[in-house]
C-alpha positions as a LaTeX table, in Angstrom:
\begin{tabular}{lrrr}
\hline
Residue & $x$ (\AA) & $y$ (\AA) & $z$ (\AA) \\
\hline
Unk1 & 84.06 & 86.51 & 49.54 \\
Unk2 & 82.62 & 87.62 & 46.19 \\
Unk3 & 81.35 & 91.11 & 45.52 \\
Unk4 & 77.83 & 89.73 & 44.91 \\
Unk5 & 77.73 & 88.06 & 48.30 \\
Unk6 & 79.05 & 91.22 & 49.96 \\
Unk7 & 76.37 & 93.29 & 48.23 \\
Unk8 & 73.68 & 90.79 & 49.27 \\
Unk9 & 74.82 & 90.99 & 52.87 \\
Unk10 & 74.67 & 94.78 & 52.90 \\
Unk11 & 71.15 & 94.68 & 51.40 \\
Unk12 & 70.03 & 92.27 & 54.12 \\
Unk13 & 71.61 & 94.49 & 56.74 \\
Unk14 & 69.88 & 97.50 & 55.19 \\
Unk15 & 66.45 & 95.93 & 55.62 \\
Unk16 & 67.13 & 95.15 & 59.28 \\
Unk17 & 68.78 & 98.50 & 59.96 \\
Unk18 & 65.92 & 100.55 & 58.53 \\
Unk19 & 63.42 & 98.60 & 60.63 \\
Unk20 & 65.48 & 99.03 & 63.79 \\
Unk21 & 66.10 & 102.73 & 63.06 \\
Unk22 & 62.37 & 103.41 & 62.76 \\
Unk23 & 61.81 & 101.53 & 66.02 \\
Unk24 & 64.66 & 103.40 & 67.71 \\
Unk25 & 63.16 & 106.76 & 66.77 \\
Unk26 & 59.75 & 105.65 & 68.04 \\
Unk27 & 61.29 & 104.55 & 71.33 \\
Unk28 & 63.08 & 107.89 & 71.58 \\
Unk29 & 59.75 & 109.69 & 71.22 \\
Unk30 & 58.19 & 107.59 & 73.98 \\
Unk31 & 61.19 & 107.90 & 76.33 \\
Unk32 & 61.15 & 111.69 & 76.09 \\
Unk33 & 57.37 & 112.00 & 76.34 \\
Unk34 & 57.08 & 109.64 & 79.32 \\
Unk35 & 59.96 & 111.44 & 81.05 \\
Unk36 & 58.08 & 114.71 & 80.70 \\
Unk37 & 54.89 & 113.03 & 81.97 \\
Unk38 & 56.68 & 111.71 & 85.07 \\
Unk39 & 58.20 & 115.11 & 85.86 \\
Unk40 & 54.88 & 116.91 & 85.36 \\
Unk41 & 52.87 & 114.49 & 87.49 \\
Unk42 & 55.35 & 113.99 & 90.33 \\
Unk43 & 57.39 & 117.23 & 90.35 \\
Unk44 & 60.20 & 114.92 & 91.46 \\
Unk45 & 63.57 & 114.64 & 89.76 \\
Unk46 & 64.30 & 111.58 & 91.90 \\
Unk47 & 61.32 & 109.67 & 90.52 \\
Unk48 & 62.38 & 110.66 & 87.01 \\
Unk49 & 65.96 & 109.48 & 87.61 \\
Unk50 & 64.63 & 106.16 & 88.91 \\
Unk51 & 63.28 & 105.39 & 85.43 \\
Unk52 & 66.87 & 105.68 & 84.14 \\
Unk53 & 68.22 & 103.53 & 86.99 \\
Unk54 & 65.65 & 100.78 & 86.40 \\
Unk55 & 66.50 & 100.83 & 82.69 \\
Unk56 & 70.14 & 100.01 & 83.41 \\
Unk57 & 69.81 & 97.28 & 86.02 \\
Unk58 & 68.70 & 94.21 & 83.97 \\
Unk59 & 71.65 & 94.46 & 81.59 \\
Unk60 & 74.09 & 94.28 & 84.48 \\
Unk61 & 72.22 & 91.58 & 86.41 \\
Unk62 & 71.31 & 89.09 & 83.66 \\
Unk63 & 73.48 & 90.12 & 80.70 \\
Unk64 & 75.66 & 86.97 & 80.64 \\
Unk65 & 72.63 & 84.65 & 80.95 \\
Unk66 & 70.86 & 86.54 & 78.17 \\
Unk67 & 73.94 & 86.22 & 75.96 \\
Unk68 & 74.11 & 82.46 & 76.48 \\
Unk69 & 70.43 & 82.05 & 75.62 \\
Unk70 & 70.89 & 84.17 & 72.50 \\
Unk71 & 73.55 & 81.70 & 71.34 \\
Unk72 & 71.13 & 78.81 & 71.92 \\
Unk73 & 68.19 & 80.36 & 70.10 \\
Unk74 & 67.60 & 81.48 & 66.54 \\
Unk75 & 68.81 & 85.08 & 66.57 \\
Unk76 & 66.29 & 86.24 & 63.99 \\
Unk77 & 63.44 & 85.24 & 66.25 \\
Unk78 & 65.15 & 86.74 & 69.29 \\
Unk79 & 65.18 & 90.05 & 67.43 \\
Unk80 & 61.57 & 89.54 & 66.34 \\
Unk81 & 60.23 & 88.93 & 69.84 \\
Unk82 & 62.38 & 91.63 & 71.43 \\
Unk83 & 60.75 & 94.08 & 69.02 \\
Unk84 & 57.22 & 92.88 & 69.75 \\
Unk85 & 57.69 & 92.74 & 73.53 \\
Unk86 & 58.37 & 96.46 & 74.08 \\
Unk87 & 55.57 & 97.19 & 71.61 \\
Unk88 & 53.13 & 95.41 & 73.91 \\
Unk89 & 54.48 & 97.37 & 76.88 \\
Unk90 & 53.90 & 100.61 & 74.97 \\
Unk91 & 50.36 & 99.52 & 74.14 \\
Unk92 & 49.76 & 98.83 & 77.85 \\
Unk93 & 50.96 & 102.37 & 78.67 \\
Unk94 & 48.48 & 103.78 & 76.13 \\
Unk95 & 45.58 & 101.76 & 77.57 \\
Unk96 & 46.33 & 102.83 & 81.14 \\
Unk97 & 46.67 & 106.44 & 80.07 \\
Unk98 & 43.35 & 106.42 & 78.17 \\
Unk99 & 41.52 & 104.87 & 81.10 \\
Unk100 & 43.08 & 107.31 & 83.56 \\
Unk101 & 44.90 & 104.57 & 85.48 \\
Unk102 & 48.54 & 105.24 & 84.55 \\
Unk103 & 50.79 & 105.58 & 87.60 \\
Unk104 & 54.52 & 106.12 & 87.91 \\
Unk105 & 55.04 & 102.61 & 89.23 \\
Unk106 & 53.49 & 101.26 & 86.03 \\
Unk107 & 56.21 & 103.07 & 84.11 \\
Unk108 & 58.89 & 101.60 & 86.38 \\
Unk109 & 57.61 & 98.08 & 85.65 \\
Unk110 & 57.43 & 98.80 & 81.94 \\
Unk111 & 60.97 & 100.20 & 81.91 \\
Unk112 & 62.28 & 97.04 & 83.58 \\
Unk113 & 60.47 & 94.79 & 81.09 \\
Unk114 & 61.72 & 96.81 & 78.12 \\
Unk115 & 65.24 & 96.72 & 79.50 \\
Unk116 & 65.00 & 92.94 & 79.81 \\
Unk117 & 64.06 & 92.72 & 76.14 \\
Unk118 & 66.92 & 95.07 & 75.24 \\
Unk119 & 69.35 & 92.89 & 77.20 \\
Unk120 & 68.54 & 90.06 & 74.82 \\
Unk121 & 68.28 & 92.20 & 71.71 \\
Unk122 & 71.68 & 93.87 & 71.75 \\
Unk123 & 73.88 & 90.72 & 71.69 \\
Unk124 & 71.49 & 89.10 & 69.19 \\
Unk125 & 71.71 & 92.14 & 66.92 \\
Unk126 & 75.50 & 92.41 & 67.07 \\
Unk127 & 76.01 & 88.67 & 66.59 \\
Unk128 & 73.55 & 88.61 & 63.67 \\
Unk129 & 75.46 & 91.32 & 61.84 \\
Unk130 & 78.60 & 89.19 & 61.96 \\
Unk131 & 76.75 & 86.45 & 60.06 \\
Unk132 & 75.30 & 88.80 & 57.47 \\
Unk133 & 78.01 & 91.30 & 56.60 \\
Unk134 & 81.44 & 90.81 & 55.06 \\
Unk135 & 84.18 & 91.51 & 57.65 \\
Unk136 & 85.56 & 94.30 & 55.47 \\
Unk137 & 82.22 & 96.11 & 55.96 \\
Unk138 & 82.12 & 95.84 & 59.76 \\
Unk139 & 83.40 & 99.39 & 60.22 \\
Unk140 & 80.81 & 100.84 & 57.83 \\
Unk141 & 77.97 & 98.87 & 59.37 \\
Unk142 & 78.88 & 99.85 & 62.92 \\
Unk143 & 79.14 & 103.45 & 61.74 \\
Unk144 & 75.57 & 103.23 & 60.44 \\
Unk145 & 74.43 & 101.93 & 63.83 \\
Unk146 & 76.07 & 104.92 & 65.50 \\
Unk147 & 74.47 & 107.23 & 62.91 \\
Unk148 & 71.04 & 105.84 & 63.77 \\
Unk149 & 71.64 & 106.52 & 67.45 \\
Unk150 & 72.72 & 110.07 & 66.63 \\
Unk151 & 69.63 & 110.71 & 64.49 \\
Unk152 & 67.48 & 109.63 & 67.44 \\
Unk153 & 69.45 & 111.79 & 69.88 \\
Unk154 & 69.01 & 114.85 & 67.69 \\
Unk155 & 65.49 & 114.34 & 66.39 \\
Unk156 & 63.45 & 112.46 & 68.97 \\
Unk157 & 63.29 & 115.12 & 71.74 \\
Unk158 & 62.33 & 117.90 & 69.33 \\
Unk159 & 59.73 & 115.78 & 67.52 \\
Unk160 & 58.29 & 114.40 & 70.76 \\
Unk161 & 58.07 & 117.88 & 72.27 \\
Unk162 & 56.09 & 119.13 & 69.27 \\
Unk163 & 53.84 & 116.07 & 69.23 \\
Unk164 & 53.06 & 116.43 & 72.94 \\
Unk165 & 51.37 & 119.74 & 72.16 \\
Unk166 & 49.64 & 118.64 & 68.95 \\
Unk167 & 48.49 & 115.02 & 69.26 \\
Unk168 & 49.27 & 114.19 & 72.90 \\
Unk169 & 51.00 & 111.35 & 74.72 \\
Unk170 & 48.47 & 108.57 & 73.84 \\
Unk171 & 49.00 & 109.15 & 70.10 \\
Unk172 & 52.80 & 109.15 & 70.58 \\
Unk173 & 52.53 & 105.77 & 72.28 \\
Unk174 & 50.54 & 104.40 & 69.35 \\
Unk175 & 53.14 & 105.71 & 66.92 \\
Unk176 & 55.82 & 103.93 & 68.92 \\
Unk177 & 53.78 & 100.70 & 68.86 \\
Unk178 & 53.54 & 100.99 & 65.06 \\
Unk179 & 57.32 & 101.40 & 64.78 \\
Unk180 & 57.85 & 98.17 & 66.74 \\
Unk181 & 55.53 & 96.36 & 64.32 \\
Unk182 & 57.47 & 97.85 & 61.41 \\
Unk183 & 60.79 & 96.60 & 62.81 \\
Unk184 & 59.39 & 93.13 & 63.49 \\
Unk185 & 57.88 & 92.99 & 60.00 \\
Unk186 & 61.21 & 93.89 & 58.41 \\
Unk187 & 62.78 & 90.87 & 60.11 \\
Unk188 & 60.29 & 88.57 & 58.37 \\
Unk189 & 61.77 & 89.64 & 55.03 \\
Unk190 & 65.31 & 88.45 & 55.72 \\
Unk191 & 67.18 & 85.31 & 56.63 \\
Unk192 & 69.78 & 85.27 & 59.39 \\
Unk193 & 71.68 & 81.98 & 59.28 \\
Unk194 & 72.50 & 80.10 & 62.42 \\
Unk195 & 76.26 & 79.75 & 62.91 \\
Unk196 & 77.91 & 76.35 & 62.72 \\
Unk197 & 79.50 & 75.12 & 65.91 \\
Unk198 & 83.11 & 76.13 & 66.43 \\
Unk199 & 85.72 & 74.46 & 68.61 \\
Unk200 & 85.11 & 77.15 & 71.20 \\
Unk201 & 81.37 & 76.47 & 71.01 \\
Unk202 & 81.94 & 72.75 & 71.62 \\
Unk203 & 84.12 & 73.52 & 74.63 \\
Unk204 & 81.46 & 75.84 & 76.04 \\
Unk205 & 78.63 & 73.32 & 75.74 \\
Unk206 & 76.86 & 72.47 & 78.99 \\
Unk207 & 74.43 & 73.98 & 81.47 \\
Unk208 & 73.19 & 77.50 & 80.98 \\
Unk209 & 75.46 & 78.60 & 83.83 \\
Unk210 & 78.51 & 77.07 & 82.17 \\
Unk211 & 77.62 & 78.64 & 78.85 \\
Unk212 & 77.06 & 82.04 & 80.46 \\
Unk213 & 80.38 & 81.77 & 82.27 \\
Unk214 & 82.17 & 80.89 & 79.05 \\
Unk215 & 81.86 & 84.49 & 77.90 \\
Unk216 & 84.21 & 85.44 & 80.74 \\
Unk217 & 86.47 & 82.44 & 80.08 \\
Unk218 & 86.81 & 83.33 & 76.39 \\
Unk219 & 87.82 & 86.92 & 77.17 \\
Unk220 & 90.14 & 86.01 & 80.03 \\
Unk221 & 92.06 & 83.51 & 77.86 \\
Unk222 & 92.88 & 86.25 & 75.33 \\
Unk223 & 95.12 & 88.79 & 77.07 \\
Unk224 & 94.86 & 91.35 & 74.27 \\
Unk225 & 91.06 & 91.46 & 74.38 \\
Unk226 & 90.96 & 91.29 & 78.18 \\
Unk227 & 93.40 & 94.17 & 78.64 \\
Unk228 & 91.59 & 96.21 & 76.00 \\
Unk229 & 88.35 & 95.64 & 77.88 \\
Unk230 & 89.85 & 96.80 & 81.18 \\
Unk231 & 91.10 & 99.92 & 79.45 \\
Unk232 & 87.58 & 100.49 & 78.15 \\
Unk233 & 86.18 & 100.21 & 81.68 \\
Unk234 & 88.63 & 102.87 & 82.90 \\
Unk235 & 87.90 & 105.10 & 79.92 \\
Unk236 & 84.12 & 104.77 & 80.39 \\
Unk237 & 84.47 & 105.71 & 84.06 \\
Unk238 & 85.98 & 109.12 & 83.29 \\
Unk239 & 83.95 & 109.66 & 80.10 \\
Unk240 & 80.73 & 109.24 & 82.10 \\
Unk241 & 82.01 & 111.45 & 84.88 \\
Unk242 & 83.11 & 114.26 & 82.57 \\
Unk243 & 80.04 & 113.99 & 80.36 \\
Unk244 & 77.71 & 114.57 & 83.30 \\
Unk245 & 79.78 & 117.50 & 84.58 \\
Unk246 & 79.89 & 119.52 & 81.34 \\
Unk247 & 76.41 & 121.04 & 81.68 \\
Unk248 & 76.90 & 122.53 & 85.18 \\
Unk249 & 80.36 & 123.72 & 84.13 \\
Unk250 & 78.94 & 125.69 & 81.18 \\
Unk251 & 76.12 & 127.04 & 83.33 \\
Unk252 & 78.80 & 128.57 & 85.52 \\
Unk253 & 79.71 & 131.15 & 82.86 \\
Unk254 & 76.85 & 131.14 & 80.31 \\
Unk255 & 73.06 & 131.39 & 80.19 \\
Unk256 & 70.59 & 128.60 & 79.51 \\
Unk257 & 70.29 & 129.39 & 75.79 \\
Unk258 & 74.04 & 129.08 & 75.33 \\
Unk259 & 74.02 & 125.82 & 77.28 \\
Unk260 & 71.31 & 124.45 & 74.98 \\
Unk261 & 73.36 & 125.35 & 71.93 \\
Unk262 & 76.48 & 123.69 & 73.33 \\
Unk263 & 74.62 & 120.51 & 74.29 \\
Unk264 & 73.01 & 120.28 & 70.85 \\
Unk265 & 76.53 & 119.68 & 69.52 \\
Unk266 & 76.43 & 116.28 & 71.26 \\
Unk267 & 74.00 & 114.91 & 68.69 \\
Unk268 & 75.70 & 116.72 & 65.80 \\
Unk269 & 79.06 & 115.25 & 66.76 \\
Unk270 & 77.62 & 111.75 & 67.05 \\
Unk271 & 76.02 & 112.12 & 63.63 \\
Unk272 & 79.25 & 113.31 & 62.02 \\
Unk273 & 81.26 & 110.52 & 63.67 \\
Unk274 & 78.76 & 107.90 & 62.54 \\
Unk275 & 78.75 & 109.24 & 58.99 \\
Unk276 & 82.55 & 109.27 & 58.97 \\
Unk277 & 82.68 & 105.59 & 59.90 \\
Unk278 & 79.84 & 104.54 & 57.59 \\
Unk279 & 81.50 & 106.16 & 54.57 \\
Unk280 & 85.15 & 105.28 & 55.22 \\
Unk281 & 84.93 & 102.09 & 57.28 \\
Unk282 & 87.63 & 103.40 & 59.61 \\
Unk283 & 91.33 & 102.60 & 59.74 \\
Unk284 & 92.75 & 99.44 & 58.17 \\
Unk285 & 94.24 & 98.40 & 61.51 \\
Unk286 & 91.21 & 98.97 & 63.70 \\
Unk287 & 93.16 & 99.07 & 66.93 \\
Unk288 & 94.86 & 102.24 & 65.65 \\
Unk289 & 91.51 & 103.93 & 65.11 \\
Unk290 & 90.34 & 102.90 & 68.58 \\
Unk291 & 93.45 & 104.00 & 70.45 \\
Unk292 & 93.71 & 107.16 & 68.36 \\
Unk293 & 90.13 & 107.95 & 69.32 \\
Unk294 & 91.05 & 107.66 & 73.00 \\
Unk295 & 93.96 & 110.07 & 72.53 \\
Unk296 & 91.60 & 112.49 & 70.78 \\
Unk297 & 89.20 & 112.24 & 73.72 \\
Unk298 & 91.97 & 113.25 & 76.12 \\
Unk299 & 92.61 & 116.31 & 73.96 \\
Unk300 & 88.88 & 117.09 & 73.96 \\
Unk301 & 88.73 & 117.02 & 77.76 \\
Unk302 & 91.54 & 119.60 & 77.79 \\
Unk303 & 89.88 & 121.85 & 75.21 \\
Unk304 & 86.54 & 121.76 & 77.03 \\
Unk305 & 87.93 & 122.31 & 80.51 \\
Unk306 & 90.75 & 124.79 & 79.90 \\
Unk307 & 88.92 & 128.11 & 79.60 \\
Unk308 & 85.36 & 129.45 & 80.19 \\
Unk309 & 84.87 & 130.24 & 76.50 \\
Unk310 & 81.84 & 129.09 & 74.49 \\
Unk311 & 83.77 & 128.74 & 71.24 \\
Unk312 & 86.48 & 126.47 & 72.65 \\
Unk313 & 84.01 & 124.48 & 74.74 \\
Unk314 & 81.76 & 124.02 & 71.69 \\
Unk315 & 84.68 & 122.88 & 69.52 \\
Unk316 & 85.79 & 120.44 & 72.20 \\
Unk317 & 82.28 & 118.99 & 72.63 \\
Unk318 & 81.89 & 118.56 & 68.87 \\
Unk319 & 85.21 & 116.68 & 68.57 \\
Unk320 & 84.39 & 114.69 & 71.73 \\
Unk321 & 81.19 & 113.28 & 70.26 \\
Unk322 & 82.69 & 112.73 & 66.83 \\
Unk323 & 85.30 & 110.54 & 68.54 \\
Unk324 & 82.78 & 108.36 & 70.39 \\
Unk325 & 81.27 & 106.64 & 67.28 \\
Unk326 & 84.78 & 106.24 & 65.89 \\
Unk327 & 85.94 & 104.48 & 69.06 \\
Unk328 & 82.83 & 102.32 & 69.37 \\
Unk329 & 82.76 & 101.26 & 65.71 \\
Unk330 & 86.42 & 100.22 & 65.64 \\
Unk331 & 86.02 & 98.31 & 68.90 \\
Unk332 & 82.89 & 96.49 & 67.74 \\
Unk333 & 84.56 & 95.50 & 64.47 \\
Unk334 & 87.49 & 93.94 & 66.35 \\
Unk335 & 85.21 & 91.86 & 68.55 \\
Unk336 & 83.01 & 90.78 & 65.65 \\
Unk337 & 86.01 & 89.61 & 63.66 \\
Unk338 & 87.79 & 87.77 & 66.47 \\
Unk339 & 84.90 & 86.03 & 68.25 \\
Unk340 & 83.51 & 82.74 & 66.84 \\
Unk341 & 79.97 & 83.37 & 65.68 \\
Unk342 & 78.28 & 80.69 & 67.77 \\
Unk343 & 79.55 & 82.20 & 71.06 \\
Unk344 & 79.23 & 85.89 & 70.22 \\
Unk345 & 76.02 & 86.33 & 72.20 \\
Unk346 & 77.55 & 85.35 & 75.54 \\
Unk347 & 80.94 & 86.94 & 74.84 \\
Unk348 & 79.41 & 90.25 & 73.77 \\
Unk349 & 77.09 & 90.28 & 76.78 \\
Unk350 & 79.94 & 89.76 & 79.26 \\
Unk351 & 82.05 & 92.26 & 77.38 \\
Unk352 & 79.31 & 94.88 & 77.68 \\
Unk353 & 78.85 & 94.31 & 81.41 \\
Unk354 & 82.60 & 94.69 & 82.10 \\
Unk355 & 83.07 & 97.70 & 79.84 \\
Unk356 & 80.01 & 99.61 & 81.03 \\
Unk357 & 79.61 & 98.84 & 84.73 \\
Unk358 & 81.87 & 101.81 & 85.47 \\
Unk359 & 79.59 & 104.29 & 83.67 \\
Unk360 & 77.01 & 104.64 & 86.49 \\
Unk361 & 79.89 & 104.86 & 88.97 \\
Unk362 & 81.30 & 107.77 & 87.00 \\
Unk363 & 77.87 & 109.39 & 86.71 \\
Unk364 & 77.31 & 109.25 & 90.47 \\
Unk365 & 80.89 & 110.30 & 91.30 \\
Unk366 & 80.71 & 113.44 & 89.17 \\
Unk367 & 78.53 & 115.32 & 91.67 \\
Unk368 & 80.51 & 114.78 & 94.87 \\
Unk369 & 83.85 & 115.28 & 93.10 \\
Unk370 & 82.64 & 118.56 & 91.62 \\
Unk371 & 80.95 & 119.88 & 94.75 \\
Unk372 & 83.39 & 118.78 & 97.46 \\
Unk373 & 86.77 & 118.34 & 95.76 \\
Unk374 & 87.35 & 120.41 & 92.62 \\
Unk375 & 84.96 & 123.39 & 92.80 \\
Unk376 & 86.16 & 124.54 & 96.26 \\
Unk377 & 89.72 & 124.75 & 94.89 \\
Unk378 & 88.83 & 127.44 & 92.34 \\
Unk379 & 86.28 & 129.65 & 94.05 \\
Unk380 & 87.40 & 133.03 & 95.41 \\
Unk381 & 89.82 & 132.27 & 98.25 \\
Unk382 & 90.14 & 128.62 & 97.20 \\
Unk383 & 93.40 & 126.72 & 97.64 \\
Unk384 & 94.38 & 127.05 & 93.96 \\
Unk385 & 92.60 & 130.29 & 93.10 \\
Unk386 & 95.60 & 132.58 & 93.60 \\
Unk387 & 98.22 & 130.47 & 91.87 \\
Unk388 & 99.11 & 129.45 & 88.32 \\
Unk389 & 96.17 & 127.03 & 88.09 \\
Unk390 & 93.70 & 129.80 & 88.93 \\
Unk391 & 95.25 & 132.12 & 86.36 \\
Unk392 & 95.10 & 129.50 & 83.58 \\
Unk393 & 91.79 & 127.73 & 84.30 \\
Unk394 & 89.98 & 130.67 & 85.85 \\
Unk395 & 88.24 & 131.31 & 89.16 \\
Unk396 & 84.51 & 131.22 & 89.76 \\
Unk397 & 81.44 & 129.00 & 89.38 \\
Unk398 & 82.15 & 125.78 & 87.52 \\
Unk399 & 85.87 & 126.34 & 87.06 \\
Unk400 & 86.64 & 123.51 & 89.44 \\
Unk401 & 84.83 & 121.23 & 87.00 \\
Unk402 & 87.12 & 122.57 & 84.27 \\
Unk403 & 90.06 & 121.50 & 86.44 \\
Unk404 & 88.44 & 118.10 & 86.91 \\
Unk405 & 88.26 & 117.63 & 83.12 \\
Unk406 & 91.91 & 118.62 & 82.77 \\
Unk407 & 92.85 & 116.11 & 85.47 \\
Unk408 & 90.74 & 113.31 & 84.01 \\
Unk409 & 92.27 & 113.86 & 80.55 \\
Unk410 & 95.22 & 111.86 & 81.83 \\
Unk411 & 93.15 & 108.65 & 81.74 \\
Unk412 & 92.36 & 108.43 & 77.98 \\
Unk413 & 95.92 & 109.54 & 77.16 \\
Unk414 & 97.37 & 106.83 & 79.41 \\
Unk415 & 94.92 & 104.23 & 78.04 \\
Unk416 & 95.94 & 105.06 & 74.46 \\
Unk417 & 99.64 & 105.03 & 75.36 \\
Unk418 & 99.35 & 101.74 & 77.24 \\
Unk419 & 97.56 & 100.18 & 74.27 \\
Unk420 & 100.19 & 101.32 & 71.78 \\
Unk421 & 103.08 & 100.19 & 73.99 \\
Unk422 & 101.53 & 96.85 & 75.03 \\
Unk423 & 102.20 & 94.25 & 72.31 \\
Unk424 & 99.21 & 92.12 & 73.36 \\
Unk425 & 96.84 & 95.01 & 72.71 \\
Unk426 & 98.70 & 96.60 & 69.81 \\
Unk427 & 99.02 & 93.31 & 67.90 \\
Unk428 & 95.79 & 91.57 & 68.90 \\
Unk429 & 94.39 & 91.76 & 65.36 \\
Unk430 & 97.43 & 89.87 & 64.03 \\
Unk431 & 97.80 & 87.45 & 66.96 \\
Unk432 & 94.18 & 86.31 & 67.30 \\
Unk433 & 92.64 & 84.21 & 64.51 \\
Unk434 & 89.62 & 85.55 & 62.67 \\
Unk435 & 86.25 & 83.86 & 63.16 \\
Unk436 & 85.31 & 81.59 & 60.26 \\
Unk437 & 82.38 & 82.93 & 58.26 \\
Unk438 & 79.71 & 81.16 & 56.27 \\
Unk439 & 78.13 & 82.40 & 53.01 \\
Unk440 & 75.80 & 85.39 & 53.06 \\
Unk441 & 72.08 & 84.77 & 53.56 \\
Unk442 & 69.57 & 85.44 & 50.80 \\
Unk443 & 66.22 & 87.17 & 51.38 \\
Unk444 & 63.32 & 84.83 & 51.98 \\
Unk445 & 59.59 & 85.47 & 51.59 \\
Unk446 & 57.54 & 86.40 & 54.65 \\
Unk447 & 56.64 & 83.44 & 56.82 \\
Unk448 & 54.07 & 83.09 & 59.56 \\
Unk449 & 55.58 & 79.93 & 61.01 \\
Unk450 & 57.29 & 80.42 & 64.35 \\
Unk451 & 59.94 & 77.84 & 65.28 \\
Unk452 & 60.06 & 76.15 & 68.64 \\
Unk453 & 62.92 & 78.35 & 69.82 \\
Unk454 & 60.79 & 81.44 & 69.43 \\
Unk455 & 57.79 & 79.86 & 71.12 \\
Unk456 & 59.96 & 79.07 & 74.11 \\
Unk457 & 60.84 & 82.75 & 74.46 \\
Unk458 & 57.31 & 84.12 & 74.41 \\
\hline
\end{tabular}
């Protein structure tokens, strides 16, 4: 591919990315502000947590169907409508708030609707990037996506907190609505070509159920990708579990201000990891960057859990969240390069369901494991308090969680080792053929005409 076409693709990506970044920040403002509103009006952590639960359900329940529909429709217009849809939800929130009618159950319904839109948007976004960007730039592009997420993680809560006191929740909702319009408008400035049908796409043709199921078939027929995905599911299980447990562990030996400082390193690490990938593009053999990132995560679990020391915990957290964008960007680049473009929607959707269904399991398991298994071992008089483990890890509040992190560090180490030793995983980039790409799209002038595919989605 020529340098001019590569440059054109990055410019097209830049237009889309800026629009989506602005929208992402706006959504971050609303998510924080509405979370505060729910807590203030209900005084119930359970009702607040339910907003998070409802946000995660649609992706698990209808992800494969959404992916198959994304492959049928024009992806540009999928992105367009999935930007406008949440904007309308946000506008409805603002109206109900102004008229004094907003209730928590309204927010639950809105969260579900927005999550439905997001379930369609993510595979459409990832599959569109494969058609726009030169494969050599996949690592950089995915790094920029991670950078955008980090910017939102760092900036949105602080900005939303300040705005709550100055302009209020209704104005924040209007700002968010404007960011959705901005993102949708940016999409009108670019062209995202529809992929030509591949042999895999022809084989998958049929009913919507057959096409949705093909995502699983495609992955299962490629042992390297399938085994890598199972390793991801195991890794995500312990990463979710340990991530949730860090805050109560630090609270066991430090005050709230110190905890806030430590947790702020989450966003800083994500930002640094995203910038690292966006500037370097990652390792030439992407599987090495991915598996190396897992090994680094195992080391981070050890650093964070070993001693009740703010400096070592902070260093471990920083490295931990630098590693996450590195892992995600390398993984995404592999899947983009090896999956035919006309089936990426359904394959990516199934892939996401399999890789991430273990995250809520890990989140929920963290509490009981901490409270009933690990913490009792390292309190005064606990089974391990008087031995070598107690002397190394420490005894007292939260030290059992430190032991849990040390124990769970085995999983990313084993996952990395298994990947390096397994030829199907280690050599999957060489063994699997690359997806065939078409020329880069060129920008097109704004158009008000909506094709039939988009009308069918509305």
